[in-house]
C-alpha angles and dihedrals in degrees: 000000000000123000095207126205121184111203113204118031104207129111091311105037101043096057089049091051093048094049094046091051088072090072106012139043097240130186119223115207129190132160090221102093093191090055090052093048091049092050092048088056090048095254121138108184089200090059092227097123135037126234095255091055093052096045097059111141092230094064123084118195119200144161093195116102089203089062093065098051093102092060119106099188120052121190111196117207104157121143121269104196130165129254126242087268090057093250126133111278105208100169095113092048091046092051092050093049092048090051092047091052088064098050107027116121135201113287094016118144125218121194118188119208100168115112111256140160121266112287098015096113093054099034102037113017102041096049089051092051090050093049103089100036143042095251124118125208112244092025107046104013133013134226131199138168129227111172117219119244099184114152107194114221094017108122093184101049097049122156092268094048100053135080112251129203119222118189113192119154096191138084095215108113090336095145092047091050093051090048091051093049088050086069088063103045137026094237131022117210104204125209134171093205117084096183093054090049092049088053094048090055097054095044091052089065097036091056090055093044092052092048093050089048089054093050090047088055091050089051093052094047091050089054091051091049092045092241126149101249095198092054091048092052092045090055094044090049090062087080111090097232100042108123113223118225129157126227117243151108114312113212140137133086101301121035097044090047113036098066090059092051092052093043090049096056091041090056090046086059094049098260122118110205117226104190104024094081096034091094090050092056096056096033092053089047091057090075092063093041095051092044091054091047091054092048091051092050092048092051090057095044101036111016093162094047093234098133126089111243128201118198106209123205119024103175122092096248141031114274093357122118096214123118097181112128089349111171089190089060090048091052091048093053092049094049094046091059089068099034116049092182092064118103133183131238132187118162095191093061120095112260091239090058091044093053091046089056094041093244127161111264111166126070090229091061091041091062095055098076129096101208128035119198112197117197106147101036104208116188090244091053091054090051094047093049090057089060093060123097119257094254092073118101117229122193106193109188118208091357 
């Protein structure tokens, strides 16, 4: 029987913890003490889970590393962002591995789910875990890799409804591990090769990033040529093998990050990628382009800056309460520097976060603005805009 500990309780770790609690008595660990206190009270600031799901008696939430020492299976779901120089930032992963090296016991299993570049689990994580003890991976403890495929805000492709890869090159408790992961996903794709699985994970997201970059470029060219982009796409989509993507801002914890991880390890192995970062170039540029477009529209509508402006939608994705790598938030901050009357509004954010950032919360206040700029078009925003009188001005970017 596994004593499971999930380390990192964000968008990836919390769903795993909740699902495992149906059969196990898992421990959820996070260094963020406020996050732990919120979860203990049944509060998920990302609004992904309800109070009754979080307050199950089988779940233990903790921010104390000593409290997880009795675990024998550790699932690691900590963030792997990039630095300001667009290089892999492995501080969270390094901290976890250093902590594990002090508490890991013989026959423990560690499964990494954080997105990494090929070879990082074997060459970076395992040596760190072995550092403060006399245990050796493959003999005394065992490491695997099961890349996350969480898609925040997607009610169809939930954790339970997706295929999940599990790479585990050992025989020790292999069947039990597969059976446990079967509780999380409808189908387990098993592999013995961790490096291949690491690679598969990053290229899944890079493929999408490059395709969105391409469609963003089409969108910008159509604007330059004074063509109706939506009509162009509708016509092109009539061909059976045309792949449909929408233009937009690409944020979050995966797509803006993974290409840099893959490019980094490629360069380390004397290969300079040509296409991997192509999506990043155009997708990062969209921030500046959309910001300029908004400024131009505002100059025509409100040249004297007398009108009250509400910037709607600050998170990186529709109906998702995540501000990480949000280009919409970046645009809002830039615009607000030159327009003190502008305020922000995002109905999917927790009220505590909204108040902390001085955002509009109530519908009464929402109605008092003259101009509404919509960037991340949450479902609630669309509904609220319909309640406004016809004299209001709505600038709906990319829609």
